Structures are given as structure tokens and as C-alpha cells.
C-alpha positions as CSV (number, residue, x, y, z in Angstrom):
1,T,-11.8,-6.4,8.8
2,Q,-9.2,-5.7,12.1
3,T,-6.8,-7.9,11.4
4,V,-6.3,-7.2,8.1
5,A,-6.9,-2.9,8.8
6,E,-4.1,-3.9,11.4
7,L,-1.8,-6.1,9.0
8,I,-2.0,-2.3,6.7
9,I,-1.3,-0.6,9.3
10,G,1.9,-2.5,10.6
11,M,3.2,-2.9,6.8
12,A,2.5,0.8,6.0
13,I,4.7,1.9,9.2
14,D,7.6,-1.4,9.0
15,A,7.8,0.9,5.1
16,L,8.2,3.9,6.7
17,R,9.9,2.9,10.0
18,N,12.3,0.9,7.9
19,I,12.2,-1.8,10.7
20,A,12.8,-4.4,8.5
21,K,16.0,-3.5,7.5
22,A,17.1,-2.4,10.4
23,N,16.0,-6.1,11.9
24,E,18.8,-7.4,9.4
25,L,20.9,-4.5,9.5
26,V,21.4,-5.4,13.7
27,R,21.5,-9.8,12.9
28,E,24.2,-8.9,10.1
29,G,26.5,-6.9,13.0
30,K,25.7,-3.6,11.4
31,T,24.0,-0.7,12.9
32,S,21.2,0.7,11.5
33,A,22.3,3.9,12.4
34,G,21.4,6.6,9.0
35,I,18.9,4.4,7.5
36,G,15.8,7.0,8.9
37,G,12.1,7.7,8.7
38,R,9.1,9.0,8.9
39,E,6.0,9.2,10.5
40,I,2.0,8.3,9.2
41,Q,1.2,12.1,10.9
42,G,0.2,14.6,8.2
43,K,0.7,12.3,5.3
44,T,-2.4,11.5,2.6
45,V,-3.0,8.0,3.3
46,G,-5.6,7.4,-0.2
47,I,-7.9,4.0,0.0
48,I,-8.9,2.6,-3.0
49,G,-11.9,0.6,-1.8
50,L,-13.8,1.9,1.1
51,G,-16.0,-1.5,2.4
52,Q,-15.3,-2.7,6.0
53,I,-12.2,-3.5,6.0
54,G,-10.8,-0.6,3.7
55,M,-13.1,1.8,6.3
56,R,-11.5,0.2,8.9
57,A,-8.3,1.0,7.9
58,A,-9.3,4.8,7.3
59,K,-10.0,5.4,10.9
60,L,-6.8,3.1,12.1
61,F,-4.4,5.8,9.3
62,Q,-6.7,8.8,10.5
63,A,-5.7,8.1,14.4
64,F,-2.4,8.1,13.3
65,G,-2.7,11.7,12.3
66,A,-2.9,11.4,8.3
67,H,-5.5,12.9,5.8
68,V,-7.7,9.9,4.3
69,I,-9.4,10.4,0.9
70,A,-11.2,7.6,-0.8
71,Y,-11.3,6.0,-4.2
72,N,-14.8,3.9,-3.5
73,R,-18.0,3.3,-6.1
74,S,-20.0,4.6,-3.8
75,Q,-19.8,7.6,-1.2
76,S,-21.7,6.3,3.0
77,N,-22.5,9.0,5.3
78,E,-19.6,7.6,7.9
79,A,-16.7,8.0,5.8
80,I,-18.5,11.4,5.1
81,E,-18.1,12.6,9.0
82,L,-15.0,10.7,9.4
83,G,-14.0,13.8,7.0
84,I,-12.5,11.1,3.9
85,E,-12.8,13.3,0.8
86,Y,-13.8,11.4,-2.1
87,C,-11.8,11.3,-5.6
88,S,-11.4,9.8,-8.2
89,V,-9.0,6.7,-8.4
90,E,-6.3,9.1,-10.7
91,E,-6.5,11.9,-8.0
92,V,-6.0,9.7,-5.6
93,L,-2.8,6.9,-6.7
94,T,-1.0,11.2,-7.5
95,K,-1.8,12.4,-4.5
96,S,-1.0,10.2,-1.4
97,D,1.6,9.1,0.3
98,I,0.8,6.0,1.1
99,V,-2.0,3.8,-1.0
100,S,-4.3,1.2,0.6
101,V,-6.1,-1.3,-1.7
102,N,-8.9,-2.6,-0.8
103,L,-11.0,-4.1,-3.4
104,P,-12.0,-7.0,-4.2
105,L,-11.4,-9.4,-6.9
106,N,-13.7,-9.6,-10.3
107,E,-13.8,-9.1,-13.6
108,Q,-14.1,-5.1,-13.0
109,T,-10.9,-5.0,-10.4
110,R,-8.2,-7.6,-12.3
111,G,-5.5,-5.8,-13.4
112,F,-6.7,-2.4,-11.9
113,L,-3.6,-1.3,-11.0
114,N,-2.3,-1.5,-14.4
115,A,1.4,0.3,-15.6
116,D,-0.5,3.7,-16.4
117,R,-2.3,3.9,-12.9
118,L,0.9,3.4,-11.1
119,A,3.2,5.8,-13.1
120,L,0.4,8.1,-11.6
121,M,1.6,7.0,-8.0
122,K,4.5,9.7,-6.4
123,S,8.2,8.9,-6.7
124,D,8.3,7.9,-3.2
125,A,5.0,6.3,-2.3
126,I,4.2,3.4,-0.3
127,L,1.4,0.5,-2.2
128,V,0.4,-1.5,-0.2
129,N,-2.1,-5.0,-0.7
130,C,-3.9,-6.5,1.5
131,A,-7.0,-7.4,-1.0
132,R,-6.3,-9.8,-3.4
133,G,-3.0,-9.9,-5.6
134,P,-4.0,-9.9,-9.6
135,I,-5.9,-6.1,-8.4
136,I,-1.9,-4.9,-9.2
137,D,-0.7,-6.3,-12.7
138,N,2.6,-6.8,-10.4
139,Q,5.0,-6.9,-13.4
140,A,4.2,-3.7,-13.7
141,L,4.5,-3.1,-10.5
142,A,8.0,-4.4,-9.7
143,K,9.5,-2.8,-12.9
144,A,8.1,0.6,-11.6
145,L,9.8,0.0,-8.3
146,N,13.0,-1.7,-9.6
147,E,13.4,1.9,-11.7
148,D,12.6,3.8,-8.6
149,R,9.2,5.0,-9.9
150,I,7.6,4.4,-7.1
151,G,9.2,4.1,-3.0
152,F,8.1,1.1,-1.4
153,A,4.7,-2.1,-1.7
154,C,4.1,-4.6,0.4
155,V,1.8,-6.9,-0.7
156,D,0.6,-9.7,1.4
157,V,-1.2,-11.0,-1.6
158,F,-0.4,-12.6,-4.7
159,D,-1.0,-14.0,-8.2
160,M,-1.1,-18.2,-7.0
161,E,-1.6,-19.1,-3.7
162,P,2.1,-19.7,-2.1
163,P,4.6,-20.9,-1.2
164,I,5.4,-18.3,-4.3
165,P,7.8,-19.5,-7.4
166,A,11.7,-18.5,-6.9
167,T,10.8,-16.9,-10.5
168,Y,7.8,-14.5,-9.4
169,C,8.5,-11.2,-10.6
170,L,7.4,-9.1,-6.9
171,L,10.6,-11.5,-4.7
172,H,13.2,-9.5,-7.1
173,A,12.1,-5.8,-6.7
174,K,13.2,-4.4,-4.8
175,N,12.1,-1.9,-1.8
176,T,9.5,-4.6,-1.2
177,L,8.0,-6.3,1.6
178,L,6.7,-9.3,1.5
179,T,4.0,-11.6,3.7
């Protein structure tokens, strides 16, 4: 739980602060000046799936000063006491600057974030998936990224086990962090 929650936070920080890009530029003999960065503080973070990992990530995001909203099938007293606002999945996608997917993979969640739902996200939003690859329609995600309809995607899980084939859509999508 802690390991995955920290990975979610780490990926979000990298996406916001351009850490991997700055590293790449410096290694190429260039400067990272001007690539800028943003903070978690003051952002709205949407957690889709507020189980153990989602709850732990929510607490970590709150420690950074983020406002956390969540979609989950059921509500917990702990989340309510922490000030987490429950919303529909559509509201989470529409309102969030960062969206973390933490659902289990089953027949109800396969393709859960399809093209229509991805289209609800802000154009500068960050999507983090450390749950299961098939929860997101990754073809639709790659298209949304390449068309600048979503700002950035951090993906630790894929439609198949690594190694990832060279033709896989997310390998060629812009604004991605893949691990």
C-alpha cells in the first residue's frame, strides 16, 4: 500500500516539476532553465477507487496541501473525517488537476476510463495509473495525449506484462512517464 501510494505521489511530482525532462536536458549538455514546474499544493486531486492504496495516496496528497475528491462505490467514515469529498466519476474527471486511478480490474472496471470519460478531463490534467492497465482505454489515452486534450499521463501498468512491444500506443504518445 505505502509503496504504490508513494509511486503515485512520485509520478505526480515528476509530471508537475518536469524532473525526468530536466535530467534528460542536462545529460544532453543543455539547460533545464525555462521548463518550469507546478506544485501539488492548491491542486484538486481526484482519486478513483478509494480502497487502501487510494486512501493512502489521498492522505499523502493532503499532506502536500491538495484538495482531495474521490469516486468510490461506497463511502467511508475515515475519508469523510479527512475532508475528502465524494463525487461522481464525471465530477472527479472534470474538476481534478491530477487524477489517480486505483480500481481493481474486473468486468465492471475494464475500459472504465474510455474515450468519453477521458474527454471530460482538463486539458492540462495529469492522469496517474498504478492500478491495472486495462482499466483505461490506452489507445484513447494515447490519442488524447497526442491531441493535447490531456496534459500528461504517468503509467506504471499496461495492457500486457513487460517487455512492452515497440508498437504499443503509449510508447509513442507525448507527455508520458512510463515505468
